[in-house]
C-alpha positions as CSV (number, residue, x, y, z in Angstrom):
1,M,-0.1,0.0,0.0
2,V,1.5,3.4,-0.8
3,K,1.4,5.6,1.8
4,K,3.1,8.8,0.2
5,F,4.6,9.7,-3.0
6,T,6.1,13.2,-4.3
7,L,6.0,13.3,-8.0
8,S,8.0,16.6,-9.4
9,L,8.0,17.5,-13.1
10,N,9.4,19.6,-15.5
11,G,7.2,21.3,-17.8
12,F,7.6,22.5,-21.6
13,N,5.8,24.4,-24.1
14,D,4.7,23.1,-27.7
15,K,8.0,24.5,-28.6
16,E,9.6,22.1,-26.4
17,E,10.9,25.2,-24.5
18,Y,11.4,24.5,-20.2
19,I,8.8,26.8,-18.5
20,G,8.9,25.8,-15.1
21,G,8.4,22.9,-12.6
22,V,5.3,21.5,-10.9
23,G,4.6,18.8,-8.7
24,F,2.1,16.3,-7.1
25,T,2.3,15.2,-2.9
26,Y,0.3,12.4,-1.7
27,Q,0.2,12.0,2.1
28,D,-2.5,11.4,4.6
29,D,-4.6,10.2,2.1
30,I,-4.6,14.0,0.5
31,L,-3.1,14.8,-2.8
32,S,-1.8,17.8,-3.0
33,Y,-0.8,20.4,-6.4
34,T,2.2,22.5,-6.5
35,P,1.2,24.8,-9.5
36,L,4.0,25.5,-12.6
37,T,7.0,27.7,-10.9
38,N,10.2,28.7,-12.8
39,D,12.7,29.0,-10.5
40,N,15.5,26.4,-11.9
41,L,18.1,28.9,-11.8
42,D,21.2,26.9,-12.0
43,L,20.5,24.0,-14.7
44,V,19.4,24.1,-18.1
45,N,16.7,21.7,-18.6
46,I,16.5,20.3,-22.1
47,Y,13.5,18.5,-23.5
48,S,13.7,14.8,-24.0
49,K,11.2,12.3,-25.3
50,N,12.7,9.7,-22.6
51,S,11.2,11.8,-19.8
52,N,7.6,12.0,-21.4
53,L,5.2,11.1,-18.1
54,T,3.2,8.5,-20.3
55,Y,6.5,6.8,-21.6
56,I,7.9,6.9,-17.6
57,S,4.7,5.3,-16.1
58,E,4.8,2.7,-19.2
59,Q,8.3,1.6,-18.2
60,I,7.3,1.6,-14.5
61,K,4.5,-0.8,-14.8
62,K,6.9,-3.3,-16.3
63,I,8.7,-3.6,-12.7
64,P,7.1,-5.9,-10.3
65,I,7.9,-3.4,-7.5
66,K,5.9,-5.0,-5.0
67,E,7.8,-8.6,-5.0
68,Q,11.1,-7.0,-5.5
69,I,10.9,-5.0,-2.5
70,K,10.1,-8.3,-0.8
71,A,13.3,-9.6,-2.4
72,S,15.7,-6.6,-1.3
73,E,17.3,-5.7,2.3
74,L,16.2,-2.1,1.7
75,E,14.7,-0.4,4.8
76,H,13.2,2.3,3.0
77,Y,12.0,2.3,-0.5
78,V,12.3,4.9,-3.1
79,L,11.4,4.6,-6.9
80,K,13.7,7.4,-8.6
81,Y,13.5,7.9,-12.7
82,N,17.2,9.5,-13.4
83,P,16.5,10.7,-17.2
84,E,19.9,10.3,-19.8
85,T,21.9,8.8,-17.3
86,R,25.3,6.6,-18.1
87,I,25.7,3.6,-15.8
88,D,29.4,2.8,-15.2
89,E,30.4,-0.2,-17.7
90,G,30.1,-3.7,-15.7
91,K,27.7,-2.0,-12.9
92,P,24.9,-5.0,-12.0
93,I,21.6,-4.0,-13.7
94,F,18.0,-5.1,-14.5
95,D,18.4,-4.8,-17.9
96,C,15.0,-4.7,-19.6
97,R,15.9,-3.7,-22.7
98,D,15.0,-5.4,-26.1
99,S,11.4,-6.2,-24.1
100,K,13.2,-8.5,-22.0
101,E,10.9,-9.7,-19.0
102,V,11.8,-7.8,-15.7
103,Q,12.9,-10.6,-13.0
104,V,12.9,-10.5,-9.0
105,L,16.3,-11.0,-7.3
106,S,17.6,-11.5,-3.8
107,K,20.4,-8.9,-3.5
108,E,23.4,-11.7,-3.9
109,D,22.1,-12.7,-7.0
110,Y,21.4,-8.9,-8.6
111,N,24.8,-8.1,-7.4
112,N,26.2,-11.3,-9.3
113,G,25.1,-9.6,-12.6
114,V,22.0,-12.4,-12.9
115,G,20.0,-9.6,-13.8
116,G,22.5,-8.1,-16.7
117,I,25.4,-6.1,-16.5
118,S,25.8,-2.2,-17.7
119,D,27.6,-2.0,-21.2
120,G,28.5,2.0,-20.8
121,D,25.6,2.9,-23.0
122,T,22.3,3.4,-20.5
123,R,20.1,6.3,-20.9
124,T,16.6,5.5,-19.4
125,V,17.5,4.2,-15.8
126,I,14.7,3.8,-12.8
127,R,16.6,3.2,-9.2
128,L,14.7,1.5,-6.7
129,Y,16.5,2.1,-3.3
130,D,16.6,3.7,0.1
131,G,16.2,7.2,-0.4
132,S,19.2,8.8,0.9
133,S,22.4,7.6,-0.7
134,M,22.5,6.8,-4.9
135,I,26.6,6.3,-4.5
136,A,27.4,3.9,-1.6
137,E,24.1,2.4,-0.6
138,E,22.4,-0.6,-2.3
139,Q,20.2,0.1,-5.0
140,Y,18.7,-1.5,-7.7
141,L,19.1,-0.1,-11.4
142,Y,16.3,-0.6,-14.3
143,V,17.5,0.2,-17.4
144,F,15.0,0.5,-20.7
145,D,14.9,1.0,-24.1
146,S,15.2,5.0,-25.3
147,I,13.1,6.6,-27.3
148,Q,15.5,9.2,-27.9
149,E,19.2,8.6,-28.3
150,E,20.6,12.2,-29.4
151,V,19.9,14.0,-25.7
152,P,23.4,13.9,-24.3
153,N,23.9,11.8,-21.4
154,N,23.3,13.8,-17.9
155,P,22.6,16.9,-19.6
156,G,21.3,18.5,-16.6
157,Y,23.8,17.6,-14.3
158,M,27.3,17.4,-15.8
159,M,29.1,18.7,-19.0
160,E,30.8,17.0,-21.3
161,T,34.0,17.9,-19.8
162,D,33.6,18.2,-16.3
163,Y,34.7,17.0,-12.5
164,Y,33.2,15.3,-9.8
165,I,34.3,15.0,-6.1
166,D,33.2,12.0,-3.9
167,R,34.0,11.4,-0.7
168,G,37.5,13.0,-0.9
169,T,38.2,12.0,-4.5
170,L,38.5,14.5,-7.3
171,K,37.8,12.9,-10.4
172,F,37.6,14.3,-14.6
173,T,35.7,13.2,-17.5
174,R,36.0,14.2,-21.0
175,D,33.0,12.4,-22.3
176,Y,29.9,13.1,-19.9
177,G,30.6,10.8,-17.6
178,K,31.1,7.4,-19.5
179,T,34.6,7.5,-18.1
180,W,36.6,9.0,-15.1
181,I,40.0,10.1,-14.7
182,K,41.4,10.2,-11.2
183,T,43.8,12.5,-9.8
184,D,46.4,11.8,-6.9
185,I,45.5,14.9,-4.6
186,T,44.8,13.4,-0.7
187,K,41.9,14.1,0.4
188,E,43.0,15.9,3.2
189,K,44.7,18.8,0.5
190,L,41.2,18.8,-1.3
191,N,39.3,19.9,1.6
192,E,41.8,22.4,2.4
193,T,41.2,23.6,-0.9
194,L,37.7,23.8,-0.6
195,Q,37.8,25.3,3.0
196,Y,39.9,28.1,1.9
197,Y,37.6,28.4,-1.5
198,K,35.0,28.6,1.1
199,S,32.5,26.4,-1.4
200,N,32.2,22.5,-2.2
201,S,33.1,23.3,-5.7
202,L,36.4,24.0,-7.5
203,K,36.5,27.6,-8.6
204,P,35.7,28.7,-11.9
205,N,38.1,28.9,-14.4
206,S,41.0,27.6,-11.8
207,W,40.5,24.2,-13.3
208,F,40.9,22.8,-17.4
209,L,40.0,19.6,-19.0
210,S,39.6,19.3,-22.9
211,T,37.8,16.6,-24.8
212,N,41.3,15.9,-26.8
213,E,43.4,13.4,-24.3
214,L,46.8,14.9,-25.8
215,I,46.0,18.4,-24.2
216,P,47.0,18.7,-20.2
217,I,44.7,18.6,-17.7
218,A,45.3,21.4,-14.9
219,Y,43.8,22.2,-11.8
220,F,44.9,24.9,-8.8
221,Y,44.9,23.8,-5.3
222,G,45.7,25.1,-1.8
223,K,45.6,28.7,0.0
224,D,49.3,29.3,-2.4
225,A,47.9,28.1,-5.7
226,T,49.8,24.8,-6.5
227,L,49.1,23.9,-9.7
228,K,48.3,20.6,-10.8
229,I,49.1,19.3,-14.4
230,S,49.0,15.7,-15.7
231,N,50.4,15.6,-19.8
232,D,49.6,11.8,-20.3
233,N,45.6,11.3,-19.7
234,G,45.9,11.7,-15.5
235,N,48.4,8.8,-15.3
236,T,51.0,11.0,-13.6
237,W,50.4,14.5,-12.1
238,R,53.3,17.1,-11.0
239,D,52.8,19.9,-8.9
240,L,54.1,23.2,-10.4
241,K,54.9,26.9,-9.0
242,L,55.0,29.9,-11.7
243,P,58.4,32.1,-12.0
244,N,58.7,34.4,-9.3
245,Q,55.4,33.3,-8.1
246,E,56.7,34.3,-4.2
247,E,56.3,37.8,-5.4
248,F,52.7,37.7,-4.3
249,Y,52.4,39.4,-1.3
250,R,48.9,38.3,-0.9
251,D,46.7,35.5,-1.5
252,I,46.2,34.3,-5.2
253,T,42.5,34.2,-5.3
254,K,42.3,34.9,-9.0
255,R,43.2,31.7,-10.6
256,V,42.9,30.8,-14.2
257,V,44.2,27.9,-16.2
258,G,43.7,26.9,-20.0
259,F,45.5,25.5,-22.8
260,T,44.5,25.7,-26.8
261,S,46.7,22.8,-28.1
262,Q,49.3,20.0,-26.8
263,N,52.4,22.9,-26.0
264,F,50.7,26.3,-25.7
265,G,49.0,27.0,-22.5
266,Y,48.0,29.8,-20.1
267,I,47.8,30.8,-16.6
268,A,46.3,34.5,-14.9
269,L,47.0,34.9,-11.2
270,G,45.6,37.5,-8.9
271,T,44.9,39.3,-5.7
272,D,41.9,41.0,-4.6
273,Y,42.0,45.0,-4.6
274,S,42.5,46.9,-1.2
275,M,42.5,50.7,-0.5
276,G,45.8,50.4,1.0
277,G,47.4,48.0,-0.8
278,G,46.2,47.8,-4.1
279,E,46.6,44.2,-5.9
280,M,48.6,42.4,-8.2
281,K,48.5,40.0,-11.3
282,R,50.2,38.1,-13.6
283,I,50.1,36.3,-17.2
284,Y,52.1,33.4,-17.8
285,F,52.3,31.4,-21.2
286,T,54.0,28.1,-22.2
287,N,54.8,26.7,-25.6
288,D,56.0,23.0,-24.7
289,G,53.4,21.8,-22.6
290,A,53.6,23.3,-19.4
291,M,57.4,22.5,-18.8
292,T,58.3,26.2,-18.9
293,W,56.8,29.2,-18.3
294,N,57.0,33.1,-19.6
295,K,55.6,36.3,-17.8
296,V,53.5,38.1,-20.2
297,N,52.7,41.9,-20.4
298,L,49.5,43.0,-19.2
299,P,47.6,46.2,-20.8
300,V,47.0,47.6,-16.8
301,E,49.7,46.8,-14.3
302,D,49.4,46.2,-10.3
303,Y,48.4,48.5,-8.0
304,S,45.0,49.6,-10.3
305,S,41.3,49.1,-9.4
306,E,41.4,46.5,-12.4
307,T,41.9,43.4,-10.6
308,L,41.9,40.2,-12.6
309,I,38.8,38.5,-13.8
310,D,39.4,35.9,-16.7
311,L,41.9,35.3,-19.3
312,C,41.0,33.1,-22.7
313,M,43.4,32.7,-25.3
314,Y,42.1,31.2,-28.8
315,D,45.6,30.4,-29.7
316,K,49.2,31.5,-28.9
317,D,48.7,35.1,-30.6
318,K,45.0,36.0,-29.9
319,G,43.2,36.0,-27.1
320,V,40.8,38.0,-24.2
321,L,41.5,39.4,-21.0
322,I,38.7,40.4,-18.7
323,L,39.5,42.9,-16.0
324,E,37.3,44.7,-13.3
325,N,35.4,48.0,-14.2
326,S,35.2,50.4,-10.9
327,Q,33.2,52.4,-13.0
328,D,30.3,49.5,-13.7
329,V,30.5,46.3,-11.6
330,N,28.1,44.6,-13.8
331,M,30.1,44.9,-17.4
332,P,34.2,44.4,-17.0
333,N,36.7,46.0,-18.6
334,I,37.6,43.8,-21.7
335,Y,41.3,43.7,-23.6
336,A,42.2,41.7,-26.6
337,T,45.7,40.9,-27.9
338,T,46.8,39.6,-31.8
339,N,50.2,39.1,-31.1
340,G,50.7,37.0,-27.9
341,G,50.4,39.8,-25.5
342,K,52.6,42.0,-26.6
343,L,50.0,44.6,-27.2
344,W,46.5,44.6,-25.7
345,E,43.7,46.7,-27.0
346,K,40.7,48.0,-25.0
347,V,37.3,46.1,-26.5
348,E,34.9,48.5,-28.0
349,F,31.4,47.5,-27.5
350,T,28.0,49.1,-26.3
351,Y,26.2,47.2,-23.6
352,F,24.0,49.5,-23.8
353,N,22.1,48.7,-26.7
354,L,22.4,44.6,-25.2
355,P,19.3,43.1,-24.2
356,D,17.6,43.2,-21.2
357,E,17.9,39.9,-19.9
358,I,22.1,40.8,-19.7
359,K,22.4,41.7,-16.0
360,Y,26.2,41.0,-15.8
361,I,28.9,39.3,-17.3
362,T,32.0,37.8,-15.7
363,D,34.0,36.0,-17.5
364,V,35.1,34.7,-21.4
365,D,33.8,30.7,-21.9
366,K,35.3,30.1,-25.5
367,I,36.7,31.8,-28.8
368,T,35.7,30.1,-31.9
369,C,36.4,31.1,-35.5
370,E,33.8,30.7,-38.4
371,N,34.3,32.1,-41.9
372,G,36.5,34.3,-41.0
373,E,35.1,35.9,-38.0
374,Y,35.7,35.2,-34.5
375,Y,32.8,34.7,-31.9
376,I,33.5,35.1,-28.3
377,Q,31.4,33.9,-25.8
378,L,30.8,35.5,-22.6
379,G,29.1,34.2,-19.4
380,Q,28.3,34.4,-15.8
381,G,30.7,32.1,-13.9
382,D,28.6,29.5,-11.5
383,T,25.8,32.2,-11.0
384,G,24.1,32.5,-13.8
385,T,23.6,30.4,-16.8
386,L,23.4,32.7,-19.4
387,K,25.8,33.0,-22.2
388,V,26.5,36.3,-24.6
389,I,27.7,35.7,-28.1
390,F,29.7,38.8,-29.8
391,K,31.7,38.7,-33.1
392,T,34.3,40.4,-34.6
393,R,36.7,40.5,-37.3
394,D,40.1,40.0,-35.6
395,L,39.2,40.5,-31.7
396,S,40.9,44.1,-31.1
397,S,38.3,45.3,-33.8
398,G,34.9,46.7,-32.6
399,W,32.1,43.7,-30.9
400,A,28.9,43.4,-32.8
401,F,26.6,41.4,-30.6
402,V,24.9,38.1,-31.8
403,S,22.7,36.4,-29.4
404,T,22.5,34.9,-26.2
405,K,21.6,31.2,-24.9
406,Q,21.5,28.9,-21.6
407,E,23.8,26.3,-20.7
408,N,24.7,24.4,-17.8
409,I,27.3,25.3,-15.2
410,H,29.0,23.1,-12.9
411,T,26.7,21.8,-9.9
412,V,28.3,19.4,-6.8
413,G,25.8,16.8,-6.0
């Protein structure tokens, strides 16, 4: 007998655009309805036929829930649908694809793979578990056929290249979580880093990962901004300090690292500003895969109010630097270089003509080139999902507004 349940749904209009969440709650013989509310601030919800309520209901009806609950050793019972989920290869599942009959198994038989083994290509997954931990506790995974295959795995929870922190372990993925790359940072050092950041996440832009396995993986850790880097896809790691990094007389709170190729990479470090001490910022480039680093000129030197925000290079010559704007905290000062940092020119664009939805800009996500024009995507760090796209002939000439879009940002959990 069902005593209580909660059903939370994402709502989409006829154009497959997300319009908000809606919920139903059943308890004490009362069914309550929560009206449609668009309060999803940190995730971009993508429409998928696999999440259609009728389709989900059809799959749940195939599960002998009552019988499996009796056969399990769970103390509490929660049934949860996880859209677009990839289960690690080799993990026990109930493989219900290709119209296979759903079995009822003991905990031992299930864990021995009697019901099936994940091939690493799963999407439509329904979980029966205790309601607390889907990672460490016992769970039964029901995998069904998908009716829409082109939706990326875990679109609402993880980007193609992303990281994951699990009980003191830091891991990276290049493929939406299909495979994971382990780091060698200790639990203690990782916790110290998160405590210094006053967050359960790494600082935006302080880590870098590409889909290309030949390009280094890198991230900063610790109060002293030590760079961890791997040139062999995570098989080995080394610590790195930048030339004259000891000259920073205050905490390095601004940390940026990136690579555009196997050999060329860039780093930007900066401190906060204070009335008495000003601030410090440095840029470094490498042309040999992070073996050696050289200091690069800045458009504005230390002791100014233009503290470092972000740096993004398209290649070893062209890139965009973002600094604080004391005249407008919502719109930063933007500089571009086309000669490897020898000269920086201030970017001219009239943000007063931008759409009203663009309230602020904090960083630059990426630079691409199409048909001889450069496209620069600016974002809002980990505080907002809105992205703004500009185009320009050569980065240093005037920027023209192109469009806005929504993209997911990293979330921990």
